[in-house]
C-alpha beads as a LAMMPS data file, in Angstrom:
LAMMPS data file: protein, C-alpha beads

98 atoms
97 bonds

1 atom types
1 bond types

-500.0 500.0 xlo xhi
-500.0 500.0 ylo yhi
-500.0 500.0 zlo zhi

Masses

1 110.0

Atoms # bond

1 1 1 -406.592 360.432 -66.172
2 1 1 -407.005 362.227 -69.527
3 1 1 -409.647 364.878 -69.919
4 1 1 -412.834 363.977 -71.755
5 1 1 -412.881 367.332 -73.503
6 1 1 -412.826 367.300 -77.259
7 1 1 -413.814 363.667 -77.684
8 1 1 -416.605 363.399 -80.228
9 1 1 -418.510 360.151 -80.482
10 1 1 -421.583 359.464 -82.586
11 1 1 -424.734 359.581 -80.467
12 1 1 -427.920 357.531 -80.706
13 1 1 -429.882 360.277 -78.980
14 1 1 -429.492 363.173 -76.593
15 1 1 -426.157 362.797 -74.807
16 1 1 -425.254 364.677 -71.638
17 1 1 -421.956 366.469 -72.056
18 1 1 -419.306 364.428 -70.280
19 1 1 -416.924 367.393 -70.264
20 1 1 -419.429 369.445 -68.269
21 1 1 -420.019 366.565 -65.887
22 1 1 -416.272 366.207 -65.479
23 1 1 -416.054 369.888 -64.557
24 1 1 -418.658 369.321 -61.829
25 1 1 -416.778 366.266 -60.587
26 1 1 -413.539 368.265 -60.429
27 1 1 -415.362 370.827 -58.290
28 1 1 -416.554 368.092 -55.916
29 1 1 -413.034 366.692 -55.700
30 1 1 -411.726 370.146 -54.756
31 1 1 -414.563 370.683 -52.276
32 1 1 -414.228 367.265 -50.644
33 1 1 -410.593 366.173 -51.181
34 1 1 -410.849 363.150 -48.851
35 1 1 -414.025 361.769 -50.432
36 1 1 -413.122 359.658 -53.485
37 1 1 -416.629 359.287 -54.953
38 1 1 -416.123 361.909 -57.682
39 1 1 -412.941 360.184 -58.858
40 1 1 -414.824 356.900 -59.176
41 1 1 -417.517 358.551 -61.310
42 1 1 -414.867 360.220 -63.495
43 1 1 -413.224 356.816 -63.937
44 1 1 -416.583 355.343 -64.968
45 1 1 -417.070 358.033 -67.626
46 1 1 -413.508 357.641 -68.878
47 1 1 -413.881 353.841 -69.035
48 1 1 -417.125 354.189 -71.003
49 1 1 -415.460 356.418 -73.602
50 1 1 -412.512 354.028 -73.843
51 1 1 -414.850 351.054 -74.286
52 1 1 -416.846 352.848 -76.973
53 1 1 -413.764 353.781 -78.968
54 1 1 -412.493 350.190 -78.753
55 1 1 -415.856 348.699 -79.845
56 1 1 -416.288 346.852 -76.520
57 1 1 -419.150 349.021 -75.327
58 1 1 -421.988 347.585 -73.240
59 1 1 -424.238 350.367 -71.954
60 1 1 -425.955 348.082 -69.429
61 1 1 -422.619 347.380 -67.744
62 1 1 -421.908 351.107 -67.388
63 1 1 -425.445 351.921 -66.232
64 1 1 -425.142 349.246 -63.539
65 1 1 -421.821 350.691 -62.391
66 1 1 -423.389 354.152 -62.313
67 1 1 -426.371 352.891 -60.280
68 1 1 -424.013 351.459 -57.670
69 1 1 -422.033 354.710 -57.488
70 1 1 -425.208 356.761 -57.163
71 1 1 -426.433 354.469 -54.391
72 1 1 -423.069 354.841 -52.616
73 1 1 -423.033 358.646 -52.773
74 1 1 -423.095 360.120 -49.277
75 1 1 -425.293 363.123 -50.027
76 1 1 -426.102 363.728 -46.365
77 1 1 -422.479 364.327 -45.371
78 1 1 -421.459 365.850 -48.704
79 1 1 -424.482 367.996 -49.477
80 1 1 -423.115 369.549 -52.688
81 1 1 -423.441 366.132 -54.316
82 1 1 -427.211 365.849 -53.813
83 1 1 -428.361 367.886 -56.856
84 1 1 -425.709 366.265 -59.058
85 1 1 -426.742 362.747 -58.021
86 1 1 -430.392 363.627 -58.568
87 1 1 -429.590 364.942 -62.072
88 1 1 -427.604 361.809 -62.980
89 1 1 -430.483 359.606 -61.830
90 1 1 -432.992 361.642 -63.842
91 1 1 -430.925 361.668 -67.041
92 1 1 -429.219 358.285 -66.727
93 1 1 -430.524 357.213 -70.118
94 1 1 -428.746 360.191 -71.698
95 1 1 -425.335 359.402 -70.249
96 1 1 -424.237 356.464 -72.373
97 1 1 -426.120 357.251 -75.590
98 1 1 -423.025 357.260 -77.778

Bonds

1 1 1 2
2 1 2 3
3 1 3 4
4 1 4 5
5 1 5 6
6 1 6 7
7 1 7 8
8 1 8 9
9 1 9 10
10 1 10 11
11 1 11 12
12 1 12 13
13 1 13 14
14 1 14 15
15 1 15 16
16 1 16 17
17 1 17 18
18 1 18 19
19 1 19 20
20 1 20 21
21 1 21 22
22 1 22 23
23 1 23 24
24 1 24 25
25 1 25 26
26 1 26 27
27 1 27 28
28 1 28 29
29 1 29 30
30 1 30 31
31 1 31 32
32 1 32 33
33 1 33 34
34 1 34 35
35 1 35 36
36 1 36 37
37 1 37 38
38 1 38 39
39 1 39 40
40 1 40 41
41 1 41 42
42 1 42 43
43 1 43 44
44 1 44 45
45 1 45 46
46 1 46 47
47 1 47 48
48 1 48 49
49 1 49 50
50 1 50 51
51 1 51 52
52 1 52 53
53 1 53 54
54 1 54 55
55 1 55 56
56 1 56 57
57 1 57 58
58 1 58 59
59 1 59 60
60 1 60 61
61 1 61 62
62 1 62 63
63 1 63 64
64 1 64 65
65 1 65 66
66 1 66 67
67 1 67 68
68 1 68 69
69 1 69 70
70 1 70 71
71 1 71 72
72 1 72 73
73 1 73 74
74 1 74 75
75 1 75 76
76 1 76 77
77 1 77 78
78 1 78 79
79 1 79 80
80 1 80 81
81 1 81 82
82 1 82 83
83 1 83 84
84 1 84 85
85 1 85 86
86 1 86 87
87 1 87 88
88 1 88 89
89 1 89 90
90 1 90 91
91 1 91 92
92 1 92 93
93 1 93 94
94 1 94 95
95 1 95 96
96 1 96 97
97 1 97 98
């Protein structure tokens, strides 16, 4: 999967930096190599950028996918995920603002 670094898209408001989120997700992947949740979230972010650049962007679709992933996160077993999941829930509206 290509890196999200260096991709600049016009934003309708405050946008969380996907490159920084990707860095966190890479850390989770390294910390929990058998738990595929972080890869699914990275795929979601990559798909959203691809959809935006191809003019097929529907933020509701991506927010719904994110909600499901956040609900599926096993933060009890994989405790490092808990603050990240909490942050994504809090700033969900700033994730797909481009």
